[in-house]
C-alpha positions in Angstrom: 31.6 109.4 103.6 29.4 111.6 105.7 32.4 112.7 107.8 34.5 113.3 104.7 31.7 115.4 103.3 31.5 117.6 106.4 35.3 118.0 106.5 35.1 119.1 102.8 32.3 121.6 103.7 34.2 123.0 106.6 37.3 123.6 104.5 35.3 125.3 101.7 33.2 127.5 103.9 36.1 128.6 106.2 37.8 130.0 103.0 34.6 131.8 101.9 33.8 135.5 102.2 30.6 137.0 103.8 27.7 138.0 101.6 28.8 140.7 99.1 27.1 142.7 96.3 26.7 141.0 92.9 24.8 141.0 89.6 24.1 137.8 87.8 22.5 137.4 84.3 21.0 134.0 83.5 19.7 132.3 80.4 16.2 130.8 81.0 15.5 127.4 79.3 12.3 125.4 79.2 11.6 121.8 78.3 9.0 121.8 75.5 7.6 119.5 72.9 10.2 121.0 70.6 13.0 120.3 72.9 15.0 122.3 75.5 14.7 125.9 74.3 16.1 129.2 75.5 13.0 131.3 76.2 14.2 134.3 78.1 16.7 136.1 80.4 16.7 136.6 84.2 18.8 138.9 86.4 19.6 138.8 90.1 21.0 141.9 91.7 22.2 142.2 95.3 23.1 145.7 96.7 24.6 146.0 100.2 25.1 149.4 101.9 26.6 149.0 105.4 24.2 146.4 107.0 21.3 147.0 104.7 20.5 145.0 101.5 18.3 145.3 98.5 17.8 142.1 96.5 16.0 142.2 93.2 15.2 139.8 90.4 13.7 140.3 86.9 12.7 137.6 84.4 11.2 138.1 81.0 10.7 136.2 77.8 12.7 137.1 74.7 11.0 138.9 71.8 11.0 135.7 69.7 8.5 134.1 72.2 6.4 137.1 73.1 3.7 136.2 70.6 3.2 132.9 72.4 4.1 133.7 75.9 4.8 137.3 76.9 5.9 136.9 80.6 7.6 139.2 83.0 8.2 138.9 86.8 9.9 141.5 89.1 10.7 140.8 92.7 12.2 143.1 95.4 13.3 142.2 98.9 14.9 144.4 101.5 16.3 143.9 105.0 19.4 144.0 107.2 22.4 141.8 107.9 22.5 141.7 111.7 24.5 139.5 114.1 25.4 137.1 111.2 21.8 136.7 110.1 19.7 137.9 107.2 16.8 139.9 108.6 14.0 140.4 106.1 11.5 143.3 106.4 9.9 143.8 103.0 9.0 141.8 99.8 7.1 142.7 96.6 6.1 140.9 93.4 4.7 142.0 90.1 4.0 139.3 87.6 2.4 139.8 84.1 1.4 137.6 81.3 1.0 139.9 78.2 -0.8 143.0 79.7 -2.6 141.0 82.3 -1.4 141.4 85.9 -1.4 137.9 87.5 0.4 138.8 90.8 0.9 142.2 92.4 1.4 142.2 96.2 3.7 143.3 99.0 4.5 141.7 102.3 5.8 143.6 105.4 7.8 141.5 107.8 8.3 142.2 111.5 10.6 139.5 112.9 10.9 141.1 116.3 7.1 141.1 116.7 6.6 137.8 115.0 4.2 138.7 112.3 3.9 139.4 108.6 1.2 141.5 106.8 0.2 141.3 103.1 -1.0 144.2 101.1 -4.2 142.3 100.7 -4.8 142.9 104.5 -4.0 139.4 105.6 -1.8 139.0 108.7 0.1 135.9 109.7 1.6 135.2 113.1 4.9 133.4 112.9 6.9 131.3 115.3 10.1 132.6 116.9 13.0 132.2 114.6 14.1 133.4 111.2 11.4 134.5 108.7 12.3 135.3 105.1 10.4 135.7 101.9 10.7 133.5 98.8 13.5 135.6 97.4 15.6 136.3 100.5 15.6 132.7 101.4 18.5 132.3 98.9 20.5 134.9 100.8 19.8 133.2 104.1 20.8 129.9 102.7 24.1 131.2 101.3 24.8 132.9 104.6 24.0 129.9 106.8 26.0 127.5 104.7 29.0 129.6 105.4 28.2 130.1 109.1 27.2 126.5 109.8 29.3 124.3 107.6 28.6 121.1 109.5 24.9 121.4 108.8 23.4 119.4 105.9 19.8 120.8 106.3 18.6 124.3 106.6 14.9 125.0 107.4 13.2 128.4 107.1 9.8 130.0 107.7 9.1 131.4 104.2 6.3 133.9 103.5 4.5 134.8 100.2 1.0 136.0 99.3 -0.4 132.6 100.4 1.0 132.7 103.9 3.9 131.2 105.8 5.3 127.7 105.4 8.4 125.8 106.5 10.8 124.9 103.7 13.9 122.6 104.1 16.9 122.9 101.9 19.3 119.9 101.9 23.0 120.2 100.9 23.5 117.0 98.9 27.2 117.4 98.2 29.9 118.8 95.8 29.0 118.8 92.1 30.8 120.1 89.0 28.6 122.2 86.7 29.8 122.8 83.1 28.5 126.0 81.5 29.9 127.2 78.2 32.7 124.5 78.5 33.8 126.0 81.9 33.9 123.6 84.9 32.5 125.3 88.0 32.7 123.7 91.5 29.4 123.9 93.3 27.4 122.5 96.1 24.1 120.9 95.0 21.2 121.8 97.2 17.6 120.4 96.9 14.2 121.6 98.2 11.6 118.9 97.7 8.7 121.1 98.7 9.5 123.4 95.8 10.7 120.8 93.3 13.8 122.9 93.2 17.5 122.1 92.6 20.2 124.7 93.2 23.9 124.6 92.3 25.7 127.2 94.5 29.1 128.4 93.5 31.9 127.6 96.0 34.1 130.4 94.7 31.5 133.2 94.7 29.8 133.1 98.1 27.3 130.4 97.1 25.6 132.5 94.5 23.4 130.3 92.3 25.1 129.1 89.2 22.3 126.9 88.0 18.7 126.7 89.1 16.3 123.9 88.1 12.6 124.3 88.9 9.6 122.1 88.0 6.5 124.2 87.5 3.5 121.9 86.8 4.6 119.7 84.0 7.3 122.1 82.7 11.0 121.9 83.7 12.7 125.3 83.8 16.5 125.8 84.0 18.5 129.0 84.7 22.1 128.9 83.7 24.5 131.7 84.7 25.6 133.8 81.7 27.4 136.7 83.3 28.5 137.5 86.8 30.0 140.8 88.3 30.7 141.7 91.9 
C-alpha cells in the first residue's frame, strides 16, 4: 500500500504546476455549545512577481458575532522563489480582539546568515536549512510536495514571536472533500504539533481547500468558498 501511495503521489505531482498567484476566500466555522456555526470569513492571497512573492491572510468575525467576539487577524509574508525553494525574509502579524491589540510584531529573516530578528529585539540563531514563518510554511509545503513526491514527511524550522521550532507535516494520503456538494480530490496532511489538519487541492497546486485547527478546546474549520488564480 505504501508503494502504491508513492506511485500515486508521483503521478499527481508530475502533472502539477509550480506555485502560481491565487486568491482564496474561506468560510470560518467553530464548534460551540450551540453547534457548528459559521462565525466569519478568511482570505488568503498570493502575489508573485518574477521570483518575489507576497503572501497575506486576513480573518475576521462577521457582524452578527461582533458583540460577543470581535476578532481580526492580518498576516503578511514576503520572500523569493529561488532554486526551487521558498526563501522567506519577512513576516508580520496584527491581531485584535475588539479594539485591544493582542499581537503586533514583525520578524526579519536572514537565511544566508542563519538568524531571525523580532521587532521586540529578540534574535534567534537558526540551524542551516530552510527557515520559514508560520504563514509561508504552507507555501513551502506545497512547493516541496511537488518537488519531492516520494516524501511522506516534511520538516521545517518555523519562526514566530516566540522563537524557532521544528514542525513536521505528514502526508497521510488521498482524500475526497465535499464542499457545497462538489467532490474535490485532495491530499490530507497532518501536523500533530499544531493540532492541524490540511486538505490540499490536487488540481490547484496544493492550495488548502479545508483547514481544521484545534485551539484550546475549540475546533475551528475553514472551508474554501471561492478561488481565483
